[in-house]
LOGU-68432 format. One record per residue (C-alpha): x, y, z; residue number from 0; residue in one letter. Coordinates in nm, 2 decimals. Example, Ala and Ser with C-alpha at 12.3 -4.5 7.8 and 13.67 -1.06 7.14 Angstrom:
BEGIN
+--------+--------+--------+-----+---+
!   east !  north !     up !   k ! r !
+--------+--------+--------+-----+---+
!   1.23 !  -0.45 !   0.78 !   0 ! a !
!   1.37 !  -0.11 !   0.71 !   1 ! s !
+--------+--------+--------+-----+---+
// end
This chain:
BEGIN
+--------+--------+--------+-----+---+
!   east !  north !     up !   k ! r !
+--------+--------+--------+-----+---+
!  23.71 !  12.11 !  11.05 !   0 ! m !
!  23.56 !  11.73 !  11.18 !   1 ! g !
!  23.69 !  11.52 !  10.94 !   2 ! p !
!  23.58 !  11.18 !  10.95 !   3 ! v !
!  23.84 !  10.96 !  10.83 !   4 ! s !
!  23.79 !  10.59 !  10.75 !   5 ! t !
!  24.01 !  10.31 !  10.60 !   6 ! r !
!  23.81 !  10.15 !  10.34 !   7 ! i !
!  23.80 !   9.75 !  10.36 !   8 ! p !
!  23.82 !   9.54 !  10.02 !   9 ! t !
!  23.48 !   9.47 !   9.96 !  10 ! g !
!  23.18 !   9.33 !   9.70 !  11 ! q !
!  23.05 !   9.68 !   9.50 !  12 ! p !
!  22.77 !   9.62 !   9.27 !  13 ! d !
!  22.94 !   9.91 !   9.02 !  14 ! w !
!  23.06 !   9.75 !   8.69 !  15 ! p !
!  23.41 !   9.83 !   8.74 !  16 ! w !
!  23.43 !   9.66 !   9.07 !  17 ! a !
!  23.58 !   9.31 !   8.90 !  18 ! g !
!  23.86 !   9.48 !   8.67 !  19 ! r !
!  23.96 !   9.69 !   8.96 !  20 ! l !
!  23.94 !   9.36 !   9.22 !  21 ! a !
!  24.22 !   9.24 !   8.97 !  22 ! d !
!  24.43 !   9.53 !   8.92 !  23 ! r !
!  24.47 !   9.62 !   9.32 !  24 ! r !
!  24.83 !   9.67 !   9.40 !  25 ! g !
!  24.91 !   9.79 !   9.07 !  26 ! l !
!  25.09 !  10.09 !   8.98 !  27 ! v !
!  24.78 !  10.29 !   8.80 !  28 ! w !
!  24.79 !  10.51 !   8.47 !  29 ! g !
!  24.75 !  10.81 !   8.71 !  30 ! i !
!  25.08 !  10.72 !   8.93 !  31 ! g !
!  24.90 !  10.58 !   9.27 !  32 ! v !
!  24.86 !  10.24 !   9.40 !  33 ! t !
!  24.65 !  10.12 !   9.72 !  34 ! d !
!  24.79 !  10.43 !   9.88 !  35 ! d !
!  24.52 !  10.64 !   9.69 !  36 ! l !
!  24.38 !  10.90 !   9.88 !  37 ! r !
!  24.02 !  11.04 !   9.83 !  38 ! i !
!  23.83 !  11.31 !  10.00 !  39 ! a !
!  23.48 !  11.37 !  10.03 !  40 ! i !
!  23.41 !  11.74 !  10.09 !  41 ! l !
!  23.07 !  11.92 !  10.23 !  42 ! d !
!  22.93 !  11.63 !  10.33 !  43 ! d !
!  22.65 !  11.86 !  10.60 !  44 ! y !
!  22.45 !  11.61 !  10.63 !  45 ! q !
!  22.70 !  11.31 !  10.64 !  46 ! g !
!  22.50 !  11.12 !  10.48 !  47 ! v !
!  22.78 !  11.04 !  10.15 !  48 ! a !
!  22.88 !  10.69 !  10.28 !  49 ! t !
!  22.52 !  10.55 !  10.33 !  50 ! e !
!  22.36 !  10.66 !  10.01 !  51 ! l !
!  22.66 !  10.48 !   9.79 !  52 ! a !
!  22.91 !  10.22 !   9.84 !  53 ! d !
!  23.28 !  10.31 !   9.84 !  54 ! w !
!  23.39 !  10.00 !   9.95 !  55 ! t !
!  23.57 !   9.89 !   9.60 !  56 ! g !
!  23.77 !  10.16 !   9.58 !  57 ! l !
!  24.15 !  10.15 !   9.63 !  58 ! p !
!  24.32 !  10.35 !   9.93 !  59 ! g !
!  24.14 !  10.55 !  10.19 !  60 ! e !
!  23.86 !  10.80 !  10.23 !  61 ! v !
!  23.83 !  11.08 !  10.43 !  62 ! t !
!  23.46 !  11.25 !  10.49 !  63 ! v !
!  23.49 !  11.61 !  10.55 !  64 ! f !
!  23.15 !  11.75 !  10.72 !  65 ! t !
!  23.21 !  12.10 !  10.77 !  66 ! e !
!  23.31 !  12.39 !  10.53 !  67 ! p !
!  23.65 !  12.56 !  10.48 !  68 ! f !
!  23.68 !  12.84 !  10.66 !  69 ! a !
!  23.87 !  12.98 !  10.39 !  70 ! d !
!  24.11 !  12.87 !  10.09 !  71 ! a !
!  24.43 !  12.86 !  10.31 !  72 ! e !
!  24.23 !  12.63 !  10.56 !  73 ! a !
!  24.12 !  12.41 !  10.20 !  74 ! a !
!  24.45 !  12.37 !  10.08 !  75 ! v !
!  24.59 !  12.29 !  10.45 !  76 ! a !
!  24.34 !  11.99 !  10.48 !  77 ! a !
!  24.31 !  11.87 !  10.10 !  78 ! l !
!  24.71 !  11.88 !  10.04 !  79 ! t !
!  24.78 !  11.50 !   9.98 !  80 ! g !
!  24.48 !  11.38 !   9.84 !  81 ! f !
!  24.49 !  11.23 !   9.48 !  82 ! d !
!  24.09 !  11.24 !   9.41 !  83 ! v !
!  23.82 !  11.53 !   9.53 !  84 ! l !
!  23.46 !  11.47 !   9.55 !  85 ! v !
!  23.32 !  11.84 !   9.55 !  86 ! a !
!  22.94 !  11.90 !   9.65 !  87 ! m !
!  22.85 !  12.18 !   9.41 !  88 ! r !
!  23.00 !  12.51 !   9.48 !  89 ! e !
!  23.05 !  12.49 !   9.83 !  90 ! r !
!  23.44 !  12.45 !   9.83 !  91 ! t !
!  23.62 !  12.67 !   9.56 !  92 ! r !
!  23.86 !  12.55 !   9.32 !  93 ! f !
!  24.02 !  12.87 !   9.12 !  94 ! p !
!  24.38 !  12.85 !   9.01 !  95 ! a !
!  24.52 !  12.96 !   9.27 !  96 ! e !
!  24.41 !  12.66 !   9.48 !  97 ! v !
!  24.47 !  12.38 !   9.28 !  98 ! l !
!  24.79 !  12.49 !   9.23 !  99 ! e !
!  24.86 !  12.48 !   9.58 ! 100 ! r !
!  24.75 !  12.12 !   9.57 ! 101 ! l !
!  25.00 !  11.89 !   9.34 ! 102 ! p !
!  24.91 !  11.55 !   9.41 ! 103 ! g !
!  24.53 !  11.59 !   9.28 ! 104 ! l !
!  24.48 !  11.40 !   8.98 ! 105 ! r !
!  24.08 !  11.40 !   8.98 ! 106 ! l !
!  23.84 !  11.65 !   9.10 ! 107 ! l !
!  23.44 !  11.54 !   9.09 ! 108 ! v !
!  23.18 !  11.76 !   9.11 ! 109 ! t !
!  22.80 !  11.70 !   9.19 ! 110 ! t !
!  22.59 !  11.83 !   8.90 ! 111 ! g !
!  22.66 !  11.90 !   8.58 ! 112 ! p !
!  22.89 !  12.19 !   8.58 ! 113 ! a !
!  23.06 !  12.43 !   8.85 ! 114 ! n !
!  23.11 !  12.76 !   8.81 ! 115 ! a !
!  23.36 !  12.71 !   9.16 ! 116 ! a !
!  23.60 !  12.53 !   8.92 ! 117 ! i !
!  23.84 !  12.69 !   8.74 ! 118 ! d !
!  23.88 !  12.42 !   8.41 ! 119 ! l !
!  24.12 !  12.61 !   8.25 ! 120 ! e !
!  24.36 !  12.56 !   8.53 ! 121 ! a !
!  24.27 !  12.22 !   8.58 ! 122 ! a !
!  24.37 !  12.14 !   8.23 ! 123 ! r !
!  24.71 !  12.32 !   8.27 ! 124 ! r !
!  24.80 !  12.13 !   8.58 ! 125 ! l !
!  24.76 !  11.76 !   8.47 ! 126 ! g !
!  24.41 !  11.76 !   8.68 ! 127 ! v !
!  24.06 !  11.56 !   8.48 ! 128 ! t !
!  23.74 !  11.72 !   8.62 ! 129 ! v !
!  23.44 !  11.48 !   8.59 ! 130 ! s !
!  23.06 !  11.55 !   8.66 ! 131 ! a !
!  22.73 !  11.37 !   8.76 ! 132 ! t !
!  22.38 !  11.35 !   8.67 ! 133 ! g !
!  22.16 !  11.62 !   8.78 ! 134 ! y !
!  21.79 !  11.66 !   8.82 ! 135 ! d !
!  21.65 !  11.99 !   8.85 ! 136 ! s !
!  21.35 !  11.91 !   9.00 ! 137 ! s !
!  21.43 !  11.96 !   9.35 ! 138 ! p !
!  21.49 !  12.30 !   9.30 ! 139 ! t !
!  21.19 !  12.36 !   9.09 ! 140 ! a !
!  20.99 !  12.21 !   9.38 ! 141 ! e !
!  21.14 !  12.41 !   9.66 ! 142 ! l !
!  21.07 !  12.71 !   9.41 ! 143 ! t !
!  20.73 !  12.65 !   9.51 ! 144 ! w !
!  20.74 !  12.58 !   9.86 ! 145 ! a !
!  20.90 !  12.89 !   9.92 ! 146 ! l !
!  20.67 !  13.08 !   9.69 ! 147 ! i !
!  20.36 !  12.97 !   9.91 ! 148 ! l !
!  20.54 !  13.00 !  10.24 ! 149 ! a !
!  20.60 !  13.31 !  10.17 ! 150 ! a !
!  20.25 !  13.42 !  10.02 ! 151 ! a !
!  20.10 !  13.24 !  10.31 ! 152 ! r !
!  20.34 !  13.37 !  10.61 ! 153 ! d !
!  20.40 !  12.96 !  10.73 ! 154 ! l !
!  20.68 !  13.00 !  10.92 ! 155 ! p !
!  20.53 !  13.30 !  11.14 ! 156 ! a !
!  20.21 !  13.10 !  11.20 ! 157 ! e !
!  20.31 !  12.76 !  11.20 ! 158 ! a !
!  20.55 !  12.93 !  11.54 ! 159 ! e !
!  20.23 !  13.11 !  11.67 ! 160 ! r !
!  20.01 !  12.79 !  11.70 ! 161 ! v !
!  20.36 !  12.64 !  11.88 ! 162 ! r !
!  20.31 !  12.92 !  12.12 ! 163 ! t !
!  20.00 !  12.92 !  12.17 ! 164 ! g !
!  19.86 !  13.19 !  11.93 ! 165 ! r !
!  19.62 !  13.19 !  11.64 ! 166 ! w !
!  19.63 !  13.32 !  11.28 ! 167 ! q !
!  19.77 !  13.67 !  11.31 ! 168 ! e !
!  19.83 !  13.71 !  10.92 ! 169 ! s !
!  19.62 !  13.79 !  10.59 ! 170 ! v !
!  19.79 !  13.58 !  10.31 ! 171 ! g !
!  19.83 !  13.60 !   9.95 ! 172 ! l !
!  19.65 !  13.41 !   9.73 ! 173 ! g !
!  19.78 !  13.29 !   9.39 ! 174 ! l !
!  19.49 !  13.21 !   9.16 ! 175 ! h !
!  19.46 !  13.49 !   8.92 ! 176 ! g !
!  19.76 !  13.66 !   9.00 ! 177 ! k !
!  20.09 !  13.73 !   8.79 ! 178 ! t !
!  20.40 !  13.51 !   8.80 ! 179 ! l !
!  20.69 !  13.70 !   8.63 ! 180 ! g !
!  21.01 !  13.44 !   8.59 ! 181 ! l !
!  21.34 !  13.56 !   8.52 ! 182 ! l !
!  21.47 !  13.34 !   8.29 ! 183 ! g !
!  21.29 !  13.09 !   8.08 ! 184 ! l !
!  21.53 !  12.74 !   8.09 ! 185 ! g !
!  21.45 !  12.40 !   8.21 ! 186 ! r !
!  21.42 !  12.52 !   8.56 ! 187 ! l !
!  21.22 !  12.85 !   8.49 ! 188 ! g !
!  20.97 !  12.62 !   8.28 ! 189 ! s !
!  20.89 !  12.40 !   8.52 ! 190 ! r !
!  20.84 !  12.64 !   8.77 ! 191 ! v !
!  20.58 !  12.82 !   8.52 ! 192 ! a !
!  20.46 !  12.56 !   8.47 ! 193 ! r !
!  20.33 !  12.47 !   8.82 ! 194 ! i !
!  20.22 !  12.87 !   8.87 ! 195 ! g !
!  19.98 !  12.75 !   8.53 ! 196 ! q !
!  19.82 !  12.52 !   8.75 ! 197 ! a !
!  19.74 !  12.71 !   9.04 ! 198 ! f !
!  19.58 !  12.97 !   8.75 ! 199 ! g !
!  19.88 !  13.27 !   8.76 ! 200 ! m !
!  19.91 !  13.45 !   8.44 ! 201 ! q !
!  20.29 !  13.36 !   8.38 ! 202 ! t !
!  20.54 !  13.63 !   8.22 ! 203 ! i !
!  20.89 !  13.62 !   8.17 ! 204 ! a !
!  21.24 !  13.81 !   8.05 ! 205 ! w !
!  21.60 !  13.70 !   7.97 ! 206 ! s !
!  21.79 !  13.88 !   7.77 ! 207 ! a !
!  21.79 !  13.62 !   7.47 ! 208 ! n !
!  21.40 !  13.53 !   7.54 ! 209 ! l !
!  21.19 !  13.58 !   7.21 ! 210 ! t !
!  20.81 !  13.55 !   7.22 ! 211 ! p !
!  20.83 !  13.24 !   7.00 ! 212 ! e !
!  21.04 !  13.04 !   7.28 ! 213 ! k !
!  20.81 !  13.16 !   7.54 ! 214 ! a !
!  20.49 !  13.11 !   7.37 ! 215 ! g !
!  20.63 !  12.73 !   7.37 ! 216 ! e !
!  20.55 !  12.71 !   7.72 ! 217 ! h !
!  20.24 !  12.92 !   7.72 ! 218 ! d !
!  20.46 !  13.18 !   7.88 ! 219 ! v !
!  20.44 !  13.57 !   7.75 ! 220 ! r !
!  20.78 !  13.76 !   7.69 ! 221 ! a !
!  20.80 !  14.11 !   7.84 ! 222 ! v !
!  21.07 !  14.37 !   7.87 ! 223 ! d !
!  21.23 !  14.35 !   8.23 ! 224 ! k !
!  21.05 !  14.64 !   8.34 ! 225 ! h !
!  20.73 !  14.53 !   8.30 ! 226 ! e !
!  20.80 !  14.20 !   8.44 ! 227 ! l !
!  20.91 !  14.38 !   8.74 ! 228 ! f !
!  20.60 !  14.63 !   8.76 ! 229 ! a !
!  20.34 !  14.37 !   8.69 ! 230 ! t !
!  20.45 !  14.07 !   8.86 ! 231 ! a !
!  20.27 !  13.96 !   9.22 ! 232 ! d !
!  20.57 !  13.71 !   9.25 ! 233 ! v !
!  20.93 !  13.74 !   9.08 ! 234 ! v !
!  21.11 !  13.43 !   9.07 ! 235 ! s !
!  21.48 !  13.43 !   8.96 ! 236 ! i !
!  21.61 !  13.14 !   8.75 ! 237 ! h !
!  21.92 !  13.30 !   8.56 ! 238 ! l !
!  22.27 !  13.15 !   8.53 ! 239 ! v !
!  22.55 !  13.38 !   8.75 ! 240 ! l !
!  22.77 !  13.57 !   8.49 ! 241 ! s !
!  22.91 !  13.88 !   8.48 ! 242 ! g !
!  22.58 !  13.99 !   8.26 ! 243 ! r !
!  22.36 !  13.89 !   8.54 ! 244 ! t !
!  22.55 !  13.97 !   8.84 ! 245 ! r !
!  22.34 !  14.23 !   9.02 ! 246 ! g !
!  22.08 !  14.21 !   8.75 ! 247 ! i !
!  21.79 !  14.31 !   9.02 ! 248 ! v !
!  21.94 !  14.63 !   9.22 ! 249 ! g !
!  21.78 !  14.91 !   9.33 ! 250 ! a !
!  21.56 !  15.03 !   9.00 ! 251 ! a !
!  21.41 !  14.66 !   8.95 ! 252 ! e !
!  21.31 !  14.65 !   9.36 ! 253 ! l !
!  21.17 !  15.02 !   9.29 ! 254 ! a !
!  20.98 !  14.90 !   9.02 ! 255 ! a !
!  20.80 !  14.60 !   9.21 ! 256 ! m !
!  20.45 !  14.63 !   9.38 ! 257 ! k !
!  20.43 !  14.64 !   9.74 ! 258 ! p !
!  20.25 !  14.34 !   9.75 ! 259 ! t !
!  20.49 !  14.13 !   9.54 ! 260 ! a !
!  20.77 !  13.89 !   9.65 ! 261 ! l !
!  21.05 !  13.77 !   9.55 ! 262 ! l !
!  21.22 !  13.46 !   9.51 ! 263 ! v !
!  21.58 !  13.37 !   9.48 ! 264 ! n !
!  21.69 !  12.97 !   9.42 ! 265 ! t !
!  21.92 !  13.04 !   9.13 ! 266 ! s !
!  22.22 !  13.23 !   9.29 ! 267 ! r !
!  22.29 !  13.50 !   9.55 ! 268 ! g !
!  22.52 !  13.75 !   9.33 ! 269 ! p !
!  22.25 !  13.81 !   9.07 ! 270 ! i !
!  22.02 !  14.05 !   9.36 ! 271 ! v !
!  22.20 !  14.35 !   9.50 ! 272 ! d !
!  22.18 !  14.21 !   9.85 ! 273 ! t !
!  22.24 !  14.62 !  10.01 ! 274 ! p !
!  21.98 !  14.70 !   9.78 ! 275 ! a !
!  21.74 !  14.47 !   9.88 ! 276 ! l !
!  21.82 !  14.54 !  10.24 ! 277 ! l !
!  21.71 !  14.82 !  10.15 ! 278 ! a !
!  21.37 !  14.74 !  10.01 ! 279 ! a !
!  21.28 !  14.46 !  10.30 ! 280 ! l !
!  21.36 !  14.75 !  10.54 ! 281 ! r !
!  21.16 !  15.01 !  10.41 ! 282 ! e !
!  20.86 !  14.78 !  10.34 ! 283 ! r !
!  20.84 !  14.87 !   9.99 ! 284 ! r !
!  20.78 !  14.50 !   9.89 ! 285 ! i !
!  20.58 !  14.25 !  10.06 ! 286 ! a !
!  20.89 !  13.98 !  10.10 ! 287 ! g !
!  21.11 !  13.78 !   9.98 ! 288 ! a !
!  21.23 !  13.45 !   9.98 ! 289 ! a !
!  21.60 !  13.35 !   9.94 ! 290 ! l !
!  21.80 !  13.03 !   9.93 ! 291 ! d !
!  22.14 !  13.13 !   9.78 ! 292 ! v !
!  22.36 !  13.41 !   9.87 ! 293 ! y !
!  22.61 !  13.58 !   9.84 ! 294 ! d !
!  22.86 !  13.38 !  10.08 ! 295 ! t !
!  22.78 !  13.05 !  10.17 ! 296 ! e !
!  22.75 !  12.96 !  10.43 ! 297 ! p !
!  22.57 !  13.29 !  10.53 ! 298 ! l !
!  22.78 !  13.46 !  10.81 ! 299 ! p !
!  22.62 !  13.47 !  11.14 ! 300 ! l !
!  22.62 !  13.88 !  11.17 ! 301 ! d !
!  22.48 !  13.85 !  10.80 ! 302 ! d !
!  22.19 !  14.13 !  10.82 ! 303 ! p !
!  21.97 !  13.89 !  10.63 ! 304 ! l !
!  21.94 !  13.73 !  10.89 ! 305 ! r !
!  21.71 !  13.94 !  11.08 ! 306 ! t !
!  21.59 !  14.12 !  10.77 ! 307 ! a !
!  21.22 !  14.21 !  10.82 ! 308 ! p !
!  21.01 !  14.05 !  10.57 ! 309 ! g !
!  21.27 !  13.75 !  10.47 ! 310 ! l !
!  21.19 !  13.38 !  10.44 ! 311 ! l !
!  21.55 !  13.21 !  10.44 ! 312 ! a !
!  21.65 !  12.88 !  10.36 ! 313 ! t !
!  22.04 !  12.73 !  10.35 ! 314 ! p !
!  22.09 !  12.66 !  10.02 ! 315 ! h !
!  21.90 !  12.34 !  10.03 ! 316 ! i !
!  21.73 !  12.36 !   9.66 ! 317 ! g !
!  21.91 !  12.04 !   9.57 ! 318 ! y !
!  21.92 !  11.88 !   9.89 ! 319 ! v !
!  21.70 !  11.56 !   9.88 ! 320 ! t !
!  21.78 !  11.20 !   9.90 ! 321 ! r !
!  21.70 !  11.10 !   9.55 ! 322 ! e !
!  22.00 !  11.34 !   9.40 ! 323 ! l !
!  22.21 !  11.29 !   9.70 ! 324 ! y !
!  22.18 !  10.93 !   9.56 ! 325 ! t !
!  22.24 !  11.01 !   9.24 ! 326 ! t !
!  22.55 !  11.24 !   9.27 ! 327 ! f !
!  22.75 !  11.00 !   9.50 ! 328 ! y !
!  22.67 !  10.69 !   9.28 ! 329 ! r !
!  22.82 !  10.89 !   8.99 ! 330 ! d !
!  23.13 !  11.01 !   9.16 ! 331 ! a !
!  23.20 !  10.62 !   9.26 ! 332 ! v !
!  23.19 !  10.58 !   8.91 ! 333 ! e !
!  23.36 !  10.85 !   8.79 ! 334 ! d !
!  23.62 !  10.73 !   9.04 ! 335 ! i !
!  23.67 !  10.39 !   8.91 ! 336 ! a !
!  23.64 !  10.50 !   8.55 ! 337 ! a !
!  23.91 !  10.71 !   8.60 ! 338 ! f !
!  24.09 !  10.48 !   8.78 ! 339 ! l !
!  24.01 !  10.20 !   8.48 ! 340 ! d !
!  24.22 !  10.44 !   8.22 ! 341 ! g !
!  23.81 !  10.55 !   8.09 ! 342 ! t !
!  23.73 !  10.88 !   8.28 ! 343 ! p !
!  23.32 !  10.95 !   8.22 ! 344 ! v !
!  23.12 !  11.25 !   8.23 ! 345 ! r !
!  23.43 !  11.47 !   8.15 ! 346 ! v !
!  23.45 !  11.87 !   8.23 ! 347 ! l !
!  23.82 !  11.91 !   8.16 ! 348 ! a !
!  24.10 !  11.69 !   8.09 ! 349 ! a !
!  24.49 !  11.75 !   8.07 ! 350 ! p !
!  24.64 !  11.89 !   7.86 ! 351 ! d !
!  24.87 !  11.70 !   7.61 ! 352 ! d !
!  25.21 !  11.66 !   7.80 ! 353 ! g !
!  25.06 !  11.74 !   8.17 ! 354 ! s !
+--------+--------+--------+-----+---+
// end
């Protein structure tokens, strides 16, 4: 682990709770802490948390962890004694068995509107408030199209060829007139559909509860799952990971795809059966895949996906933009200030009575 610890001085922050908190510094807060409050910002891989938000008006000390924890044991060892944690999406998991070993924890802020890696029921039972932040799905839609275009035109390989003195070796896949198949047509899937339509693509979609009427609102045709995989030239996944969707793209679905088709996943890794995808790529049964999400993250150094043929892989950067990070961290500061002021905001879980 490589944490960077800094003592936060009293400053002149511009968030609305600053004055009230400044007047109350040194008092015992409702959560039972004083100016010795310990705050940890987790998984700040790029080291930008203190640049994109003003943490100086918060009492106590802020520690920034810039590398992932190796496992739950490492997380517990590093985070014991902190009062407030700021989690970056689902990079660090907080199941009940981890929360139970962090007795001093009072506030857990998750960036984004929800976090499947946090056991909210356990948080309530243990007296931990969980707050969220704002979010915008535009960056993920943009990355989805970056991956589609890069995979269709073999951009990473062609760019590398120019750097090494070579020239124009692949023949790309044009998208105009082709079929874009959307596995999921919610807020993100419908954004991706609109961009596909702008490219002149036919758009079809499937999800368990999608109706023709709902699909029609987005000028998309609802089809059954087999037809989507059998007819789409690009399959893009936009489902929420659940027990029902885990492994929903398996050997049968991949076998139904055209040999010229591409699979793109910017949702969650376990939605795709990874061994089945590896087999399809190695046997050249599909043209390729582009992934931003994986079963295990960060992707282990020896993971076979790192060397799979026909795979364009990015390190889960769908939401990683300066604009969205700014929203995440500024809202996290607001969450902490509001909590200390006794009026928590964007609450996902509140302690059970009597906690």
